[in-house]
C-alpha positions in Angstrom: 68.3 96.5 43.5 66.0 93.5 43.8 65.3 92.6 47.4 65.5 88.9 48.2 64.4 86.9 51.2 66.9 86.2 54.0 69.5 83.6 52.8 68.9 84.4 49.1 72.1 84.3 47.0 70.7 84.3 43.5 69.6 87.6 42.1 66.3 87.7 40.5 67.1 90.2 37.8 65.7 93.5 36.9 62.1 93.7 37.8 59.6 94.8 35.2 57.0 97.5 35.5 54.2 95.0 35.1 53.4 91.7 36.9 56.0 89.1 36.4 56.9 85.7 37.9 60.5 84.5 38.3 61.6 81.1 39.5 65.0 80.7 41.3 66.7 77.8 42.9 68.8 78.7 46.0 72.2 77.2 46.7 70.6 74.7 49.1 68.3 73.4 46.3 65.2 75.1 47.4 62.9 76.1 44.5 61.2 79.5 44.9 58.6 81.4 42.9 58.9 85.2 43.0 55.8 87.0 42.0 56.4 90.7 41.2 53.3 92.9 41.3 54.0 96.4 39.9 57.5 96.0 41.3 58.3 99.6 40.3 55.4 102.0 40.2 55.3 105.2 38.1 56.9 107.1 40.9 59.9 104.7 40.9 58.8 103.2 44.2 58.9 99.4 44.8 55.3 98.1 45.4 55.3 94.5 46.4 56.9 91.2 46.0 55.6 87.6 46.9 57.9 84.7 47.3 56.5 81.2 47.5 58.6 78.1 48.3 57.6 75.3 46.0 57.6 71.5 46.9 60.0 69.5 44.9 57.0 67.1 44.1 55.0 69.9 42.4 55.1 70.5 38.7 53.8 74.0 37.8 53.4 75.6 34.5 55.6 78.7 34.0 53.4 81.8 34.3 50.3 79.6 35.2 50.4 79.2 38.9 46.9 77.5 39.2 47.9 74.7 36.8 49.8 72.0 38.7 50.6 68.3 39.0 51.2 67.5 42.6 52.8 64.2 43.6 51.9 62.9 47.1 52.3 59.7 49.0 50.9 57.1 46.5 48.9 59.8 44.9 48.9 62.2 41.9 46.5 65.2 41.6 46.1 67.2 38.4 44.7 70.7 38.7 44.1 73.1 35.7 42.9 76.6 36.3 42.4 75.9 39.9 40.0 73.0 39.2 41.0 69.5 40.2 40.5 67.4 37.1 41.9 64.0 38.2 43.1 62.3 41.3 44.9 58.9 41.2 45.3 57.1 44.6 47.0 53.8 45.3 45.5 52.5 48.6 43.5 49.6 50.0 41.1 50.4 47.2 42.9 51.8 44.2 41.0 54.6 42.6 41.0 57.1 39.8 38.6 60.0 40.4 37.6 62.6 37.9 36.0 65.9 38.9 36.7 65.4 42.6 35.6 68.9 43.3 32.1 68.3 41.8 32.1 71.2 39.4 30.7 71.6 35.8 33.4 69.5 34.2 32.9 67.3 31.2 34.7 64.0 30.5 35.2 62.7 27.0 36.8 59.7 25.4 37.5 60.0 21.7 37.1 57.2 19.2 39.8 56.1 16.8 37.7 57.6 14.1 36.0 61.0 14.5 33.5 61.5 17.3 33.2 60.6 20.9 33.1 57.1 22.2 32.1 58.3 25.7 31.1 61.6 27.1 29.9 62.8 30.6 28.3 66.3 30.8 28.4 67.3 34.5 26.2 70.3 33.8 23.3 68.1 32.6 24.3 65.0 34.4 24.0 63.0 31.2 26.2 60.2 29.8 26.4 59.4 26.1 27.9 56.3 24.5 28.8 56.6 20.8 26.8 59.8 20.7 23.7 58.3 22.3 22.4 59.4 25.7 22.3 56.7 28.4 19.2 57.2 30.5 15.4 57.2 30.2 15.5 58.8 26.8 17.5 57.7 23.8 18.9 54.3 22.9 22.1 52.4 23.7 23.5 50.0 21.1 25.5 47.2 22.6 27.5 44.8 20.5 28.3 41.4 21.9 27.2 39.8 25.2 26.4 42.0 28.2 26.3 40.2 31.6 24.5 41.9 34.4 25.0 40.8 38.0 21.5 41.8 39.1 18.0 42.0 37.5 17.2 44.8 35.2 14.9 47.5 36.4 12.6 48.9 33.8 10.4 52.0 33.5 7.0 51.1 35.1 3.9 53.2 35.0 0.8 52.2 37.0 -2.6 53.6 38.1 -3.2 54.4 34.4 -6.8 55.3 33.5 -8.0 54.3 30.0 -9.8 57.0 28.1 -13.6 56.7 28.6 -15.6 56.1 25.4 -12.5 54.8 23.6 -11.1 55.6 20.2 -7.5 56.3 19.1 -7.4 60.1 19.0 -7.8 60.7 22.7 -6.6 57.4 24.0 -4.4 57.5 27.1 -0.8 57.5 25.9 1.4 54.7 27.3 4.9 56.1 28.0 6.6 53.3 29.9 8.0 49.9 29.1 5.5 48.3 31.6 2.1 49.9 31.8 -0.6 48.8 34.3 -4.0 50.1 33.4 -6.0 50.1 36.7 -9.1 51.9 35.5 -11.1 50.6 32.5 -14.7 51.1 33.5 -16.4 50.2 30.2 -15.5 47.8 27.4 -13.7 49.7 24.7 -12.1 52.3 26.9 -8.7 53.0 25.2 -5.0 53.5 25.5 -2.3 53.8 22.8 1.2 52.7 22.3 4.3 54.8 21.6 5.2 55.7 18.1 6.9 52.4 16.9 10.7 52.3 17.0 12.3 49.2 15.6 13.2 46.9 18.5 11.2 48.7 21.1 9.0 46.8 23.6 5.9 47.8 25.5 4.0 45.6 28.0 0.4 46.4 28.9 -1.7 44.8 31.7 -5.4 45.3 32.1 -6.2 45.5 35.8 -9.5 47.3 35.1 -13.1 46.0 35.1 -13.8 45.7 31.4 -12.1 44.8 28.1 -9.4 47.3 27.2 -8.8 48.6 23.6 -5.1 49.1 22.8 -4.4 51.3 19.8 -1.2 51.9 18.0 0.0 55.4 17.6 -1.2 57.4 14.7 -0.4 55.8 11.3 1.1 52.7 13.0 -0.5 49.2 13.0 -0.6 46.0 15.1 -0.1 42.6 13.7 -1.9 42.2 10.4 -4.6 44.7 11.2 -5.1 47.9 9.3 -3.5 51.2 10.2 -4.9 52.7 13.5 -6.9 49.7 14.4 -6.9 48.4 18.0 -6.6 45.0 19.7 -8.6 43.9 22.7 -7.0 43.1 26.1 -9.4 41.2 28.5 -9.5 41.8 32.2 -6.4 40.4 33.9 -4.5 39.9 30.6 -0.9 41.0 30.0 0.1 41.7 26.4 3.6 42.3 25.0 4.1 44.5 22.0 7.4 44.5 20.0 8.1 47.0 17.1 9.3 45.0 14.1 9.6 48.2 12.1 9.1 52.0 12.4 5.4 51.5 11.9 4.4 48.0 12.9 3.9 46.4 16.3 3.6 42.7 16.8 2.0 40.8 19.7 1.4 37.2 20.4 -1.2 35.7 18.1 -0.9 32.1 19.0 0.2 30.1 22.1 2.4 27.2 21.3 3.9 24.4 23.4 6.4 21.9 22.0 6.4 18.3 23.1 8.8 18.2 26.1 10.7 15.1 25.3 11.0 14.3 21.6 10.5 17.9 20.5 8.1 16.5 17.8 4.7 17.9 17.5 3.1 20.5 19.8 -0.1 22.2 20.9 -1.3 25.5 19.4 -4.0 27.7 20.8 -5.2 30.3 18.4 -8.1 32.7 18.1 -10.0 33.2 14.8 -11.6 36.3 13.4 -14.8 37.4 15.1 -16.7 40.1 13.3 -18.9 40.6 16.4 -15.8 41.3 18.5 -16.7 38.7 21.2 -14.1 37.3 23.5 -14.3 33.6 24.3 -13.0 32.6 27.7 -11.8 29.0 28.2 -11.8 28.2 31.9 -12.1 25.2 34.2 -14.6 24.3 37.0 -13.4 24.0 40.6 -12.0 20.5 40.5 -12.0 18.2 43.5 -8.6 16.8 42.6 -5.6 17.3 40.4 -6.5 16.2 36.9 -5.0 15.7 33.5 -7.6 16.4 30.8 -6.7 15.0 27.3 -8.3 15.9 24.0 -9.0 12.6 22.2 -7.8 11.9 18.7 -10.6 12.9 16.3 -9.2 10.5 13.7 -9.2 13.1 10.9 -7.5 16.3 9.8 -10.2 18.4 11.5 -12.6 17.7 14.4 -14.9 19.4 16.9 -14.4 19.5 20.6 -17.8 19.0 22.2 -19.0 21.7 24.6 -21.4 21.2 27.6 -23.9 23.6 26.2 -25.5 24.3 22.8 -25.6 22.0 19.8 -22.6 19.9 18.7 -22.3 17.6 15.6 -20.1 14.5 15.8 -18.8 13.0 12.6 -17.8 9.3 12.5 -18.1 6.6 15.1 -17.6 7.5 18.7 -17.1 4.7 21.3 -17.7 5.5 25.0 -16.0 3.6 27.7 -18.9 3.6 30.1 -22.7 3.8 30.0 -23.9 7.2 29.0 -25.8 9.3 31.5 -28.6 11.6 30.3 -30.5 14.3 32.1 -33.4 12.9 34.1 -36.2 14.5 36.1 -38.3 12.6 38.6 -41.4 13.5 40.7 -43.2 15.3 37.9 -46.8 16.4 38.6 -49.1 16.3 35.5 -51.2 19.5 35.2 -54.6 18.9 36.8 -57.6 19.3 34.4 -55.2 18.7 31.5 -54.9 20.5 28.2 -52.0 21.6 26.1 -51.5 25.2 27.1 -50.8 24.6 30.8 -49.4 21.1 30.5 -46.3 20.6 32.6 -43.3 21.1 30.4 -40.8 18.2 30.2 -37.2 19.5 30.3 -35.1 16.3 30.5 -34.4 13.3 28.2 -35.8 11.0 30.9 -39.0 12.0 32.6 -41.0 10.3 35.4 -44.6 11.4 36.2 -45.3 10.5 39.8 -48.5 12.5 40.3 -51.4 12.1 37.8 -54.5 12.2 40.0 -57.2 12.3 37.3 -57.4 10.8 33.8 -56.3 13.3 31.3 -53.9 15.4 33.5 -51.3 16.6 31.1 -47.6 17.2 30.3 -45.9 18.8 27.3 -42.9 17.8 25.2 -40.2 20.4 24.5 -40.0 22.1 21.1 -39.0 19.3 18.7 -35.4 19.4 17.2 -34.1 16.7 14.8 -32.2 14.1 16.8 -34.1 14.6 20.1 -35.2 11.6 22.1 -37.6 12.0 25.1 -38.8 9.2 27.4 -41.9 9.6 29.6 -43.1 7.2 32.3 -46.4 7.4 34.2 -46.2 6.3 37.8 -49.4 8.2 38.7 -52.9 7.0 39.6 -54.5 7.7 36.2 -53.6 7.8 32.6 -51.9 11.1 31.5 -52.1 13.0 28.2 -48.8 13.9 26.6 -49.1 16.9 24.3 -46.6 18.3 21.8 -45.5 21.9 22.1 -47.8 24.3 20.3 -47.6 23.7 16.6 -45.9 20.3 16.7 -47.6 17.0 16.1 -47.2 13.3 17.2 -47.4 10.4 14.8 -50.3 10.9 12.3 -52.3 13.0 14.7 -53.3 16.5 14.0 -51.0 19.3 15.3 -51.4 19.9 19.1 -53.1 16.6 19.7 -52.1 14.5 22.7 -51.4 10.8 23.1 -52.4 8.9 26.2 -49.9 7.4 28.6 -51.5 4.6 30.7 -50.5 4.0 34.3 -47.3 2.1 34.6 -46.4 2.6 30.9 -43.6 4.4 29.2 -43.4 6.0 25.8 -40.2 7.1 23.9 -40.7 10.1 21.6 -38.1 10.6 18.8 -37.8 13.4 16.4 -36.3 13.0 12.9 -37.8 16.1 11.4 -38.3 19.3 13.4 -42.0 19.8 14.2 -42.9 16.1 14.3 -42.5 13.4 17.0 -42.8 9.6 16.6 -44.1 7.7 19.6 -43.4 4.1 20.5 -46.6 2.1 20.9 -47.6 1.0 24.3 -48.7 -2.7 24.1 -52.3 -3.4 25.1 -52.9 -5.5 28.2 -53.9 -9.0 27.1 -57.6 -8.8 28.1 -60.3 -6.8 29.8 -63.8 -7.7 31.0 -66.6 -5.1 31.5 -70.3 -5.4 32.3 -73.1 -2.8 32.2 -76.8 -2.5 31.6 -76.4 -0.6 28.4 -79.2 1.7 27.3 -79.0 3.9 24.2 -75.2 4.4 24.2 -72.4 2.3 25.6 -70.7 3.9 28.6 -67.2 5.5 28.3 -64.3 3.0 28.3 -66.3 -0.2 28.5 -65.5 -1.2 24.9 -61.7 -0.5 24.8 -58.5 -0.7 26.8 -57.0 -4.2 26.0 -56.0 -6.5 23.2 -59.2 -8.4 23.8 -62.2 -6.7 25.4 -65.2 -8.8 26.6 -68.3 -6.8 27.4 -71.5 -8.2 28.9 -74.7 -6.3 28.4 -77.0 -7.0 31.3 -80.0 -4.9 30.1 -83.1 -7.1 30.2 -84.6 -5.7 27.1 -81.5 -4.2 25.4 -82.9 -3.1 22.1 -80.5 -0.8 20.2 -77.3 0.6 21.7 -75.0 2.9 19.9 -71.2 3.2 20.0 -69.7 6.5 21.3 -68.2 8.8 18.7 -64.9 7.7 17.2 -63.1 10.7 18.8 -64.6 9.7 22.2 -63.6 6.1 21.9 -60.0 7.2 20.8 -59.8 9.4 23.9 -61.3 6.6 26.1 -58.6 4.2 25.2 -55.2 5.1 26.8 -53.5 2.6 24.4 -55.1 4.0 21.2 -52.8 4.7 18.3 -53.6 5.6 14.7 -53.5 2.3 12.8 -53.9 0.2 16.0 -56.6 -2.5 16.3 -58.0 -4.8 19.0 -60.7 -7.5 19.4 -64.0 -6.6 20.9 -66.5 -9.3 22.1 -70.0 -8.1 23.0 -72.2 -10.6 24.9 -76.0 -10.3 25.1 -76.1 -11.9 28.5 -80.0 -11.9 29.0 -82.4 -14.7 28.5 -84.7 -12.6 26.1 -84.5 -9.8 23.7 -82.0 -9.1 20.9 -79.2 -6.5 21.2 -78.6 -4.4 18.1 -75.4 -2.3 18.1 -75.4 0.7 15.9 -72.6 2.8 14.4 -74.5 5.9 13.6 -72.3 8.1 15.8 -69.8 10.5 14.3 -66.7 8.8 12.7 -67.9 5.2 13.2 -68.0 2.8 10.2 -69.8 -0.4 11.2 -69.6 -3.3 8.7 -71.5 -6.6 8.7 -74.2 -8.0 11.0 -74.7 -6.0 14.1 -77.4 -8.0 15.9 -76.7 -10.2 18.9 -79.4 -12.7 19.9 -80.1 -13.4 23.6 -77.4 -15.6 25.3 -75.1 -15.2 22.3 -72.0 -13.2 21.6 -70.5 -11.5 18.5 -66.8 -10.6 17.8 -65.8 -7.3 16.2 -62.4 -6.0 15.1 -62.0 -2.3 16.0 -59.4 -0.3 14.0 -58.4 3.3 14.6 -57.9 5.0 11.2 -57.5 8.4 12.8 -58.1 10.1 16.1 -61.6 10.8 15.0 -62.4 7.8 12.8 -62.6 4.1 13.3 -63.9 1.0 11.6 -65.8 -1.8 13.4 -65.8 -5.0 11.4 -68.3 -7.8 12.3 -66.6 -11.2 13.0 -67.7 -14.5 14.4 -70.5 -15.4 16.9 -70.7 -17.6 19.9 -73.1 -19.0 22.5 -73.2 -17.7 26.1 -74.4 -19.9 28.9 
């Protein structure tokens, strides 16, 4: 007979010789599970019997005691094989929980067609959408608008060291979306992008000390460059690279700003090819105020923006709204003892000599360049010599020959052809009077230096007196210019004896009568034909009393 618990009134039936489970419902409605374990052994002896009273809110699979659906107060728990798969709770916060026991349990949502729409693998802690893994690796395709309630957080790699000596092969690989290169010791040290994947983005910042070379991955290219060629990233620069195909990265080649109101026109900033691989930096000085700097209309399809340094060429008429200001240097000291080699170099457009202690102390013009204009004033105590730079010439003078700059005078030197200066003539003073007891040769400077020079010879028996050489007379005259001329009157101011002037000295051509009787005068026109030749032409005579 089958033995039942107290109060049992429904027989179980004949027990089997192997494990079996029988469900019975008592007369009071109680549901019980009877588990027979080897109820009758081989000796015919009853072994064991377990009777479990089941809740009326439990659904259990027949013969599968660890697979149940249990209904609680506002909750349902589904368990299969002793593992809780799902828990549904209606409470202050309604919730559906999968894998509440935190075991290796996968969760899958199938698509209408074949394949999985969603899958969670608890063993690898990985989520896939449409077969693609969601996480650091792989890609997620989203169709339509996705709205996020907080900023995205991207993969960031910092403290990256660029590969020393550069090149693509060993360049430091950039593996993140944002990559901060903090060590770039030498220009050309290198990094390289990921293998291009259409739609992928990588951002690179150079926080190093030198220009960074950014290479694509092997067989990829950047912009319109050839395969495996790099682009430069200056110090402090951030560059964004976007893969437009499986082999090509694009980065920003121009900077463009549209007009903010009419949306017509714009400003484009673009680099041009530079075979020397130089980087040009456009910066501003430390302004003393907020400023708006405008580029003027060049009035043509192309134009040039003038720089502060180096040579610039302007085409067309330029009108300035104020008086131009040019570089000026004051308090210049002419080189004592003179000469070209050590003459004080003039470095400004406007130059003022304030110290010239001795006649012939010198200054030098800069190397002549077509279009130059140099003004020189002499506020010193004696006339100065202004030399060209070695190899240049002034007016019709021989190369390396100076012109004289009298006290209080100014000369403007202009250059139309490199290597040659043209000097404005300094006007002669109206007149000059000199006197001397001339013997043999006239003294230096007594016969020149004004538009009309009057010289009295006071020698009692003057006899013959010679002119100085043409080169000496040219050097004596601070106003001398090739082609220049002046009037010379020589007076024999003694009561007896005739004065005869001679031009036998080097470079002198004396024409006409050269004798001057006592107490008379003779006029001569003196013309400089070169720095070493002059013509003295006899003119009229007069009476001295």
